[in-house]
N, C-alpha and C positions, 0 to 999 in steps of 0.2 A: 745979539747973538754972542755965544762963550765960544772963543776962540783963541790959542796960541797960551794958553792956560800954563804958569810954572810953576805946578805942582810936585811934590816929593813924594806924596802918598796917596793913594787913592784906594778907598773902601768899596767894593761893590755887594750888592746885596738885591733881592728881590722878597717882596711883600705879596701876602694872597689879602685879596678882597672879592667883593662879588658885586655885579651888576645885578638888579632888581629882586634876585634871590640866590639862594649858594646852588651850585648846578645841581645837587639831585634833588632839589623842588622846584628847577624851571618846567613850567608846562610846556607843552609840544610845540604849540604855538610862537613860544617865546625863544624858542631853540635857536642859537646863533646871534641874539641881542640881548641874552639875560646870562648869566652866569658867571663863573667862578673867572676872575682875572689877577693879573699880577702885574704891580709897579717895578721895575727894576731900575736902582740908582746906582751912580757913579758920584760917590762924592767924595772933595777934597778933605783929606781928613785935617788937616790942619786950619785952614780955612772956613771949612764946613758948605762951602759952596759946590751946589749941586752941577757938575760938570756937563753931566747926561741922564736922560732918564727916557723909558720906553716902559707903556701898557700894552698887555698882550697877553700872551699863555706863558706857559712855565717851560718850554721847551725850550733844546740848544740851538733851533734857529732862532730865536727871540736875544738868545746870549750872544747870537754872532751879530748881531744889527746892532745892540748896545754896545760891543767891543769895537764894532767899526766906527762908531759915530762917536763913541771916546778918542780911538787913537788919533783921529782927523781933530780934534779939540785940545789935543796936549803939544804942548812947543817941546817938552823934555822927555828924559827915562824918567818911569816913575815904579814905587813899589807897589804892586796893584795886590790889594787883598781881598780874599773871598772868602766865603763861608763852605767852601769844598765841593759847592754843588758841580757834578760831574759836568753840566753844560758850559759852564765857564771854562774849563781846559779844552773843550770839543770846540768854543767860540776861538780860544788864542790859539790853538792847532791850528783850525782851518783860518785862519785870518787872511783876506786876499792881499794879493800884490798890492803893495806902496808903489806910488807915482816915481817911476825913475827906474824901477826895476824891470828886469827881463824874466821870462816867461822860465819856471824852474828854479829862480833864486826865493829864499826863504821870505817866508811872509814880514810883515811889521811888528812883529810880538817878539822877542826872544825871551824863552821861556825856562826860567831858574824856578821849579816849585820846590817849595818846603811844604810839606802836607803834616799838618798836627789834626787833630782831632776836629778842630774849630776853625783851622786856615789854609788855605791854598794862598801862596804870593808868586807872583808873575813880575817881571820888570819888562816893562816896555822899551821897546827900541822905536824911536820918533822915523818916521819916514824918511828924514835928510841921512840917517845915522850908516844905513845900507842894510849891508846881509848879515842879520845877528845871527849868531849860533846857538842852535837849542840843546839843552842840557837839562834833563830832567830828574831830580834826585827827590827821595822820601826819607822819611822818619821822623822820632820826637826830637825836641829838643829846639 
């Protein structure tokens, strides 16, 4: 099992595929077991280790599951880079409370977002760090 990964940079992305047939071509009898699927990945940018992955839909609920799983596999703060898919921001902002945190405290992700046309970056705060602040900024550069 992948645990206590000491990565510096993690890149997250999702790739489309299908099971049996593309969603638009799935026969009524196969609905629910065939069609579009997405593989979500969280990759250590330096070692190329897949730290976490998930297969499912493309909604923010799947991003939440990936982000929650990822944060428990990391041992330290990382720069988290995505393609800017809004589901990642929703997942990071809505992250559940980490162990040791009280109700009402901020979750395990400290958000420092730098958005360009292709990339959004988040800084992960390991659960042991405590109560991270949230600061969101945008712009080119």
